[in-house]
C-alpha positions in Angstrom: 89.9 89.9 103.6 86.4 91.1 103.0 83.5 90.2 105.4 79.8 90.7 105.1 78.0 91.5 108.3 74.2 91.0 108.2 72.9 92.5 111.5 69.9 94.8 112.1 70.9 96.0 115.6 72.9 99.2 115.1 75.0 99.2 118.3 76.0 95.6 117.9 76.7 96.0 114.2 79.0 98.9 115.0 80.8 97.0 117.7 81.3 94.0 115.5 82.4 96.0 112.5 85.0 98.0 114.6 86.4 94.8 116.2 86.8 93.1 112.8 88.4 96.2 111.3 90.9 96.4 114.1 91.8 92.9 113.4 92.5 93.6 109.8 89.3 92.7 108.0 87.4 94.8 105.5 83.7 94.9 106.5 80.6 95.6 104.6 77.4 95.9 106.7 73.7 95.4 105.8 70.7 95.2 108.0 68.2 93.2 105.8 68.0 89.9 104.0 67.4 91.7 100.7 70.5 93.9 101.3 72.5 90.7 102.0 71.4 89.1 98.7 72.3 92.2 96.8 75.8 92.5 98.3 76.5 88.8 97.8 75.5 89.1 94.2 78.1 91.8 93.4 80.9 91.1 95.8 83.2 88.1 96.7 83.3 87.6 100.5 85.7 85.5 102.5 83.2 85.2 105.4 79.7 86.1 106.3 78.4 86.9 109.8 74.6 86.4 109.7 71.9 87.4 112.2 68.8 85.2 112.0 66.1 87.6 113.1 66.1 90.1 110.2 63.2 92.5 109.6 62.4 91.1 106.2 62.9 87.4 106.7 64.6 84.5 108.5 68.3 84.5 108.1 68.3 80.7 107.8 66.8 81.0 104.3 69.8 83.1 103.3 72.3 80.4 104.1 72.4 78.6 100.7 72.6 82.0 98.9 75.4 83.4 101.0 77.5 80.2 101.1 77.7 80.1 97.3 77.8 76.4 97.0 79.9 76.0 100.1 82.6 78.3 98.9 81.9 81.0 101.5 81.8 80.2 105.3 78.9 81.6 107.3 78.9 82.2 111.1 75.4 82.6 112.5 75.3 85.5 115.1 71.9 85.4 116.9 70.0 85.7 120.2 68.3 82.4 119.6 69.9 80.1 122.2 67.7 77.1 122.3 69.1 73.7 121.4 66.6 73.4 118.6 67.7 76.7 117.1 71.4 75.8 117.3 70.7 72.4 115.6 68.7 74.1 112.9 71.5 76.6 112.2 74.3 74.0 112.1 72.2 71.4 110.2 71.2 74.2 107.8 74.8 74.6 106.8 76.3 77.2 109.2 80.0 76.9 109.9 79.6 78.1 113.4 76.7 79.3 115.7 77.4 82.1 118.1 74.8 83.2 120.7 74.5 86.9 121.6 75.8 88.5 123.7 79.3 87.6 122.7 82.7 89.1 123.6 84.4 90.7 120.5 87.7 89.0 121.0 85.9 85.6 121.0 84.0 86.5 117.9 87.1 87.5 116.0 88.9 84.3 117.2 85.9 82.3 115.9 86.2 84.1 112.5 89.8 83.2 112.3 89.2 79.6 113.3 86.5 79.2 110.5 88.8 80.7 108.0 91.6 78.3 108.9 89.4 75.2 108.3 90.4 73.1 105.3 88.0 72.9 102.3 87.4 74.3 98.9 88.3 77.9 99.9 91.2 80.2 99.5 94.6 79.3 100.9 95.0 80.6 104.5 98.8 81.0 104.1 100.3 82.7 101.0 104.0 82.5 100.3 106.4 84.1 97.8 110.1 83.4 98.5 110.7 84.3 102.1 107.5 86.4 102.4 104.5 84.8 104.0 101.0 86.0 104.8 98.6 84.3 107.2 95.2 85.4 105.7 93.2 84.3 108.8 95.5 85.9 111.4 96.2 88.8 109.1 99.9 88.6 109.9 103.0 89.0 107.6 106.5 87.7 108.0 109.7 88.0 105.9 112.7 85.9 106.7 110.6 84.6 109.7 110.6 88.1 111.1 107.2 89.7 111.8 106.4 92.7 109.5 104.3 95.3 111.3 101.7 96.5 108.8 98.3 98.1 109.0 95.2 96.3 107.9 94.9 98.1 104.6 98.6 97.4 103.8 98.0 93.7 104.6 94.9 93.7 102.4 96.9 95.2 99.5 99.7 92.7 100.0 97.1 89.8 100.0 95.7 90.8 96.6 99.2 91.2 95.1 100.3 87.9 96.4 97.2 86.1 95.2 97.9 87.6 91.7 101.7 87.3 91.7 103.1 87.8 88.2 100.0 89.6 87.1 99.0 93.3 87.3 96.3 94.1 89.9 94.3 97.1 88.9 93.6 100.1 91.1 89.9 99.3 91.0 90.4 95.7 92.2 92.6 96.9 95.1 90.2 99.6 96.2 87.3 97.1 96.2 89.4 94.7 98.3 90.5 97.1 101.0 87.7 99.6 101.4 84.2 99.0 102.5 81.3 100.5 100.7 80.8 103.0 103.5 84.4 104.0 103.8 85.4 107.6 102.8 88.4 107.2 100.5 90.6 110.1 99.4 91.9 110.1 95.8 95.5 109.2 96.9 94.6 106.8 99.8 95.5 103.7 97.8 98.8 105.2 96.6 99.6 106.0 100.3 98.8 102.4 101.4 101.1 100.9 98.7 103.8 103.3 99.8 103.4 102.3 103.4 103.6 98.6 102.3 106.8 99.2 100.4 108.4 100.9 103.4 107.3 98.1 105.7 108.8 95.4 103.5 112.0 97.4 103.0 112.4 97.8 106.7 112.9 94.1 107.2 115.0 93.6 104.1 112.4 91.9 102.0 113.8 91.7 98.4 110.5 91.5 96.6 109.7 94.8 94.7 106.2 96.1 94.2 106.2 97.1 90.6 104.1 100.1 89.5 102.5 99.8 86.1 101.6 103.3 85.3 97.9 103.9 84.5 97.0 100.3 85.4 98.0 99.2 88.8 100.7 97.2 90.7 102.2 93.7 90.8 104.6 91.5 92.6 106.9 89.3 90.6 106.0 85.6 90.7 108.7 83.8 92.7 107.7 80.4 94.0 104.2 81.7 94.8 101.9 79.2 96.6 
């Protein structure tokens, strides 16, 4: 699940990015309003974390752009702690308003809570047969048994489950699991798919990940939801 972090304070941005990545999210970081607009125009995000005090503008003006008609939830992350500021953020359309400083576990929990809310957004639980993936908690289970997978393996599985019965190209998978500033080796994606296969096989999951040479990978469609 890909998250856009809009934050101009480098130490905080690094801390947030690391916490989200440890929790299984793919994170892109920008430090300006213009950078946020550019990233939102070319990338689909599941969630945006938005600072309000940006060097080139007020983050509140970005809310309608980043929300994409209400499709993308936005959590405001700011030092503005006055009631008027909180009301302006929430009335302006923010899904949550978090005042700095914030503990990273709490911020990650707030991200998961926002992603679990009902609405015109992606399903938070994907299922194919006995395999299930909670996209908010980033957890996988097969036969009701937890499947221990790394964040990139979970991200690959999510894309394959969302496109069950269709081939997912290498390019689409790479865009889903790697941030723009990640250093990616030529065989990194192949290694992630291999680890995912081993993880599913270890718990007796019968769903095969089919390789379509020169194109990508796919999961068979079997009662997908």
